[in-house]
C-alpha positions as CSV (number, residue, x, y, z in Angstrom):
1,M,0.0,-0.1,-0.2
2,K,2.8,2.2,1.1
3,Y,4.5,1.4,-2.4
4,I,1.4,2.4,-4.4
5,L,1.1,5.8,-2.8
6,I,4.6,6.6,-3.3
7,V,4.1,5.9,-7.1
8,N,0.9,7.7,-7.3
9,L,2.7,10.8,-5.6
10,I,5.6,10.6,-8.4
11,I,3.0,10.5,-11.3
12,I,1.3,13.3,-9.9
13,S,4.4,15.2,-9.4
14,F,5.5,14.5,-12.9
15,L,2.2,15.3,-14.3
16,S,2.6,18.6,-12.6
17,C,5.5,19.6,-13.6
18,K,4.9,18.6,-17.2
19,S,1.9,20.8,-17.1
20,T,4.0,23.8,-16.1
21,K,6.5,23.1,-18.4
22,S,4.1,23.2,-21.0
23,Q,2.4,26.1,-19.9
24,E,5.8,27.9,-19.9
25,D,6.5,26.7,-23.4
26,I,3.5,28.7,-24.7
27,V,4.9,31.8,-23.3
28,A,8.5,31.3,-24.9
29,K,6.9,30.2,-27.9
30,D,4.7,33.0,-28.4
31,F,7.0,35.4,-27.4
32,G,9.5,33.4,-30.0
33,F,7.0,34.1,-32.9
34,A,6.2,37.8,-31.8
35,E,9.9,38.4,-32.1
36,K,9.9,37.0,-36.0
37,Q,6.6,38.7,-36.7
38,F,7.6,42.0,-35.5
39,D,10.7,42.1,-37.4
40,F,8.8,41.4,-40.5
41,A,5.9,44.1,-39.4
42,L,9.1,46.9,-39.3
43,T,9.6,45.9,-43.0
44,E,5.7,46.1,-43.6
45,I,5.7,49.5,-41.8
46,D,8.7,50.7,-43.8
47,Q,7.2,49.9,-47.0
48,A,3.6,51.1,-46.3
49,L,5.2,54.8,-45.4
50,S,7.3,54.8,-48.6
51,N,4.4,53.8,-50.7
52,D,2.1,56.6,-49.2
53,S,3.4,59.9,-50.5
54,T,1.1,61.6,-48.1
55,A,2.4,59.5,-45.1
56,A,4.3,62.5,-43.5
57,F,1.4,64.9,-44.0
58,K,-0.9,62.7,-42.4
59,R,1.7,61.9,-39.8
60,L,1.1,58.0,-39.9
61,V,3.3,56.5,-36.9
62,S,1.4,53.4,-35.9
63,P,0.1,50.0,-37.4
64,R,-3.6,49.2,-36.6
65,T,-5.2,46.8,-39.0
66,I,-5.0,45.2,-42.6
67,K,-7.2,47.3,-44.9
68,P,-9.8,46.0,-47.2
69,D,-7.4,46.0,-49.9
70,G,-5.2,44.0,-48.1
71,T,-2.4,46.9,-47.4
72,L,-1.3,47.7,-44.1
73,G,-3.5,50.2,-42.0
74,M,-1.3,52.9,-40.3
75,V,-2.7,55.6,-38.3
76,A,-1.6,59.0,-36.9
77,S,-0.8,59.9,-33.4
78,K,-4.3,61.0,-32.9
79,D,-5.9,57.8,-33.5
80,W,-6.9,55.9,-30.2
81,C,-4.8,52.9,-31.4
82,S,-1.5,54.7,-32.0
83,G,-0.1,53.6,-28.6
84,F,-0.7,49.9,-28.8
85,F,2.4,49.1,-31.2
86,P,4.8,50.9,-29.3
87,G,3.4,49.2,-26.2
88,S,3.9,46.1,-28.0
89,L,7.6,46.6,-28.5
90,W,7.9,47.5,-24.7
91,Y,6.6,44.3,-24.1
92,M,9.1,42.8,-26.3
93,Y,11.6,44.5,-24.4
94,E,10.6,43.3,-20.9
95,Y,10.5,39.8,-22.0
96,T,13.8,39.5,-24.1
97,K,15.9,42.1,-22.5
98,D,17.0,42.8,-25.7
99,K,18.2,46.6,-26.0
100,K,17.0,46.2,-30.0
101,W,13.3,46.3,-28.7
102,E,13.9,49.3,-26.2
103,V,15.5,51.3,-29.1
104,L,12.5,50.3,-31.4
105,A,9.7,50.9,-28.5
106,R,11.4,54.7,-27.7
107,K,11.3,55.3,-31.5
108,F,7.6,54.6,-31.8
109,T,6.9,55.9,-28.4
110,D,8.1,59.4,-29.3
111,S,6.1,59.5,-32.7
112,I,3.2,60.3,-30.3
113,E,4.4,62.4,-27.8
114,R,2.4,65.5,-29.2
115,E,-0.7,63.7,-27.9
116,K,0.0,65.1,-24.7
117,I,-1.8,68.2,-25.4
118,N,-4.5,66.9,-27.2
119,G,-7.8,67.5,-25.1
120,G,-10.0,66.6,-27.7
121,T,-10.2,62.7,-26.9
122,H,-10.5,60.5,-24.0
123,D,-8.2,58.1,-25.4
124,M,-5.2,59.5,-23.4
125,G,-4.7,56.0,-21.4
126,F,-4.7,54.1,-24.2
127,K,-2.2,56.0,-26.4
128,M,0.2,57.5,-23.6
129,Y,-0.2,54.9,-20.9
130,C,0.2,52.1,-23.2
131,S,3.3,53.4,-24.6
132,F,5.1,56.0,-22.5
133,G,3.7,54.2,-19.4
134,N,5.4,51.0,-20.0
135,G,8.5,52.9,-21.2
136,L,8.5,54.6,-17.8
137,R,8.0,51.4,-16.1
138,L,10.9,50.0,-17.9
139,T,13.5,52.7,-18.2
140,H,12.4,55.0,-15.1
141,D,13.1,57.9,-17.8
142,T,12.1,61.1,-16.1
143,R,11.4,62.6,-19.7
144,Y,8.3,60.1,-19.7
145,K,7.2,60.9,-16.4
146,D,6.8,64.6,-17.5
147,I,4.9,63.5,-20.6
148,L,2.5,61.4,-18.6
149,L,1.7,63.7,-16.2
150,E,0.7,66.3,-18.7
151,S,-1.3,63.8,-20.5
152,A,-3.2,63.2,-17.2
153,Y,-3.6,67.0,-16.9
154,T,-5.0,67.0,-20.4
155,L,-7.5,63.9,-19.8
156,I,-8.9,65.8,-16.8
157,T,-10.0,68.8,-18.8
158,R,-12.9,66.5,-20.2
159,Y,-14.4,65.8,-16.6
160,K,-17.9,67.0,-16.2
161,P,-18.4,67.4,-12.3
162,N,-22.1,67.6,-12.1
163,A,-22.2,64.3,-13.9
164,K,-19.1,62.9,-12.2
165,I,-17.8,61.3,-15.5
166,I,-15.2,62.1,-18.2
167,R,-16.8,62.6,-21.5
168,S,-15.7,60.5,-24.1
169,W,-16.6,61.3,-27.8
170,D,-17.0,64.7,-29.2
171,H,-18.6,63.7,-32.4
172,N,-22.0,62.5,-33.4
173,T,-23.3,65.9,-31.5
174,D,-27.0,64.7,-33.1
175,K,-26.9,61.8,-31.3
176,W,-25.6,62.4,-27.9
177,Q,-25.1,65.5,-25.5
178,C,-22.3,64.2,-23.4
179,P,-21.5,60.4,-24.4
180,V,-19.6,58.4,-22.3
181,I,-18.5,54.8,-23.2
182,I,-17.5,51.6,-21.1
183,D,-14.2,51.7,-23.0
184,N,-13.3,54.8,-20.7
185,M,-12.8,52.7,-17.9
186,M,-9.2,51.8,-19.3
187,N,-8.1,55.4,-19.3
188,L,-8.4,55.8,-15.6
189,E,-5.3,54.1,-14.8
190,L,-3.2,56.9,-16.3
191,L,-5.0,58.9,-13.6
192,F,-4.3,56.3,-10.9
193,W,-0.8,56.7,-11.7
194,A,-0.7,60.7,-11.8
195,F,-2.2,60.5,-8.4
196,K,0.4,58.6,-6.9
197,E,3.1,60.4,-8.7
198,S,2.0,63.9,-8.2
199,K,0.0,63.4,-5.0
200,D,-2.5,65.8,-6.6
201,S,-5.9,64.0,-5.3
202,I,-8.1,65.3,-8.3
203,F,-6.8,62.8,-10.3
204,Y,-7.9,60.0,-7.8
205,H,-11.3,61.8,-7.1
206,I,-12.2,61.9,-10.8
207,A,-11.4,58.5,-11.6
208,V,-12.8,56.9,-8.6
209,N,-16.3,59.4,-9.7
210,H,-16.2,58.1,-13.0
211,A,-15.9,54.4,-12.2
212,K,-18.6,54.9,-9.5
213,T,-20.9,56.5,-12.1
214,T,-20.1,54.1,-14.8
215,M,-20.9,51.3,-12.4
216,K,-24.3,52.7,-11.6
217,N,-25.4,53.5,-15.3
218,H,-23.6,51.4,-17.7
219,F,-24.8,47.7,-16.1
220,R,-27.9,45.7,-16.6
221,S,-29.1,43.6,-13.7
222,D,-27.0,40.7,-15.0
223,Y,-23.9,42.6,-15.2
224,S,-23.9,43.0,-19.2
225,T,-22.9,46.4,-20.4
226,Y,-24.4,49.4,-22.4
227,H,-21.7,50.5,-24.7
228,V,-22.8,54.4,-24.5
229,I,-24.6,56.2,-21.7
230,D,-25.6,59.9,-22.9
231,Y,-25.6,62.3,-19.9
232,D,-27.0,65.7,-19.4
233,S,-23.6,67.4,-18.2
234,I,-25.4,69.8,-16.2
235,T,-27.7,67.7,-14.1
236,G,-26.0,64.4,-14.5
237,E,-29.4,62.7,-15.9
238,V,-28.9,59.8,-18.2
239,L,-30.6,60.8,-21.5
240,K,-30.0,57.5,-23.4
241,K,-28.5,54.1,-23.1
242,N,-27.3,52.7,-26.4
243,T,-24.9,49.8,-27.7
244,H,-23.3,51.9,-30.5
245,Q,-20.9,49.1,-31.7
246,G,-22.7,46.0,-30.7
247,Y,-25.9,44.3,-32.2
248,A,-28.3,46.2,-30.7
249,H,-29.1,48.6,-28.0
250,E,-30.1,46.0,-25.5
251,S,-27.2,43.5,-26.7
252,T,-24.1,43.0,-25.3
253,W,-21.0,43.9,-27.1
254,A,-18.0,41.5,-26.4
255,R,-15.4,44.0,-26.1
256,G,-17.6,46.2,-23.8
257,E,-17.3,43.2,-21.2
258,A,-13.7,42.9,-21.5
259,W,-13.2,46.4,-21.0
260,A,-15.3,46.1,-17.8
261,I,-13.7,43.2,-16.4
262,Y,-10.3,44.9,-16.9
263,G,-11.2,48.1,-15.9
264,Y,-13.0,47.3,-12.7
265,T,-10.2,45.0,-11.8
266,M,-7.7,47.5,-12.1
267,A,-9.8,50.2,-10.1
268,Y,-10.0,47.7,-7.5
269,R,-6.0,47.5,-7.4
270,E,-5.5,51.4,-7.3
271,T,-8.3,52.0,-4.7
272,H,-8.7,48.6,-2.8
273,L,-12.6,49.6,-2.9
274,P,-14.4,46.4,-2.4
275,E,-17.2,47.4,-5.0
276,F,-14.9,47.5,-7.8
277,L,-13.8,43.8,-6.9
278,N,-17.2,42.6,-6.5
279,Q,-17.9,44.5,-9.9
280,A,-14.9,42.6,-11.8
281,K,-16.3,39.3,-10.1
282,H,-19.6,39.9,-11.4
283,V,-18.7,40.6,-15.2
284,A,-16.6,37.4,-15.2
285,N,-19.4,35.5,-14.1
286,F,-21.3,37.0,-16.8
287,I,-18.9,36.0,-19.3
288,F,-18.1,32.5,-18.5
289,N,-21.7,31.7,-17.8
290,N,-23.0,32.9,-20.9
291,P,-24.5,30.3,-23.2
292,N,-23.4,32.1,-26.2
293,L,-19.7,31.9,-25.5
294,P,-18.1,29.2,-27.3
295,E,-16.4,26.4,-26.0
296,D,-12.6,27.8,-27.1
297,L,-13.6,30.9,-24.7
298,I,-13.0,33.1,-28.0
299,P,-16.4,35.3,-28.0
300,Y,-18.5,36.2,-30.7
301,W,-18.2,39.8,-31.5
302,D,-21.6,40.5,-29.7
303,Y,-23.0,37.8,-27.1
304,N,-26.6,38.4,-28.5
305,A,-25.5,38.3,-32.0
306,P,-28.5,36.8,-34.2
307,D,-26.5,34.3,-36.4
308,I,-24.3,32.6,-33.8
309,P,-22.6,30.5,-34.3
310,N,-21.8,31.9,-37.8
311,E,-20.8,35.4,-36.5
312,P,-17.4,36.8,-36.6
313,R,-15.2,36.1,-33.4
314,D,-13.4,39.2,-31.4
315,V,-10.0,37.8,-30.7
316,S,-9.3,41.5,-29.1
317,A,-12.3,40.8,-26.6
318,A,-10.6,37.6,-25.5
319,T,-7.0,39.0,-25.2
320,V,-8.1,41.9,-22.8
321,T,-10.3,39.3,-20.8
322,A,-7.2,36.9,-20.6
323,S,-5.0,39.6,-19.2
324,A,-7.8,40.8,-17.0
325,L,-8.4,37.5,-15.4
326,Y,-4.7,36.9,-14.4
327,E,-4.8,39.8,-12.3
328,L,-8.1,39.1,-10.7
329,S,-6.7,35.8,-9.7
330,Q,-4.5,37.8,-7.4
331,Y,-7.4,39.4,-5.5
332,D,-10.2,36.7,-5.4
333,K,-8.6,34.0,-3.4
334,A,-12.0,31.7,-3.3
335,N,-11.8,31.9,-7.2
336,R,-8.3,32.1,-7.9
337,D,-7.8,28.8,-9.5
338,K,-10.9,29.3,-12.0
339,Y,-10.0,32.6,-13.1
340,K,-6.3,31.3,-14.0
341,E,-7.8,28.4,-16.0
342,W,-10.2,30.2,-17.9
343,A,-7.4,32.5,-18.8
344,D,-5.1,29.7,-19.7
345,K,-7.5,28.1,-21.9
346,I,-7.9,31.6,-23.8
347,I,-4.2,31.7,-24.3
348,E,-3.7,28.3,-25.5
349,N,-6.7,28.4,-27.7
350,L,-5.3,31.6,-29.2
351,S,-1.8,30.2,-29.5
352,K,-2.9,27.1,-31.4
353,H,-5.9,28.3,-33.5
354,Y,-6.0,32.0,-34.1
355,L,-1.9,33.0,-34.4
356,A,-1.2,34.8,-37.9
357,K,0.9,33.0,-40.5
358,Q,4.7,33.7,-39.9
359,G,6.2,36.2,-42.4
360,S,2.8,36.9,-43.3
361,D,-0.6,39.0,-42.2
362,R,1.3,42.2,-42.5
363,G,3.2,41.4,-39.3
364,F,0.3,41.4,-36.8
365,L,0.1,38.7,-34.0
366,L,-3.4,37.6,-33.9
367,L,-6.1,36.9,-36.7
368,H,-10.1,37.3,-36.3
369,S,-10.8,40.2,-34.2
370,T,-13.8,42.5,-35.0
371,G,-13.8,46.4,-34.5
372,S,-17.2,47.7,-35.8
373,K,-19.3,45.1,-37.3
374,P,-22.4,47.4,-37.2
375,M,-20.4,50.0,-39.3
376,D,-18.7,47.1,-41.3
377,S,-15.6,48.5,-40.1
378,E,-12.5,46.1,-39.4
379,V,-14.8,42.7,-39.3
380,D,-12.4,39.5,-39.0
381,V,-9.1,41.1,-39.0
382,P,-5.9,41.6,-37.1
383,L,-5.9,44.5,-34.6
384,S,-3.4,46.0,-32.8
385,Y,-4.8,46.1,-29.5
386,A,-5.5,42.3,-29.7
387,D,-1.5,42.0,-30.2
388,Y,-0.9,44.4,-27.3
389,Y,-3.1,42.6,-24.6
390,F,-2.0,39.0,-25.8
391,L,1.5,40.0,-25.0
392,E,0.2,41.6,-21.8
393,A,-1.4,38.5,-20.9
394,L,1.4,36.4,-21.6
395,L,3.6,38.6,-19.4
396,R,1.2,38.4,-16.4
397,K,0.9,34.6,-16.9
398,Q,4.5,33.9,-16.7
399,K,5.0,36.4,-13.6
400,L,1.9,34.5,-11.9
401,E,3.8,31.1,-12.7
402,H,7.0,32.2,-11.0
403,N,5.2,34.1,-8.2
404,E,6.3,37.2,-9.1
405,N,4.5,40.7,-8.8
406,L,2.6,41.7,-11.7
407,F,3.0,45.6,-11.0
């Protein structure tokens, strides 16, 4: 009997080591793929810029997607996606420690510095924190700190104190008076950082107020989300509840749920307010108990899209969710293993079935994301933010499995 017990323990130990090694291999394999693919991406970027005689006039700086004609879609610094490619290069540097990636990350990061004073957008976190924020974290370059602080002060000029929200869009004034989108939760990380750095409490209060107001108005009783809430900026009254990039106003846009779980997990990290942790947990339960979530955990672009299972997937929603789950597993001990298992399954399936072809697909890492299906824009294509959060999730996975701090 004692012999059998010893044998069983040896087998369990072997299988456990094999599983851990396999998971580590996924991280190494995917970063190895990313190194080669980004080398190819750089040649594609150079070619795209040289082929576009108006590139300098347009101030094109970063890749975003593949356009319908098959060419590389580059964007100007003002585009909300301009910070993701620089951020991905910073993640390459963090993983490889190769100075080559630092040099490239600095180059692409510096190309969007002008955005620090662009008060016409709420996307300051996406643009500046994903790029300059990662750069500061990895290099401690004081110039980056100054740029980020100026960016944060620019962002809070969009705060509406009566409504207790940061205005999102300035366009479509015929539709909305003061629209706020669930995506805006992601930009609060810049403000929380600015509070810690400057000790100016205005950043903390604005970020917390925005998160609480969003929690109150963007969620249905089952913790699904509306995409856009329109406010009266004077009274704070909710005027409309819309789902602009989803199937219908009462449907659940997949990336909106991903922004929500990530945003409230991050908000809990920065505040330790239990309501934010509970909100993230509720969103996780909605996503992973949803009957329309595919078996591989890569969601369709909308959980209520009418032609499921023949609807496009949104890999970007999956990568954002996986990254959030790795962090959430640190804060909820009761569900720690479950969250990590979900995240691991997402990463494993992305790695097996959704990677681009090496040396092809214009240098992107992942295929099958959906930007905005109602506008027939960026449907079933690679997207720079899917790649960014994929690399972030891989790094978080590695740190968790090596018992390292995520932040």
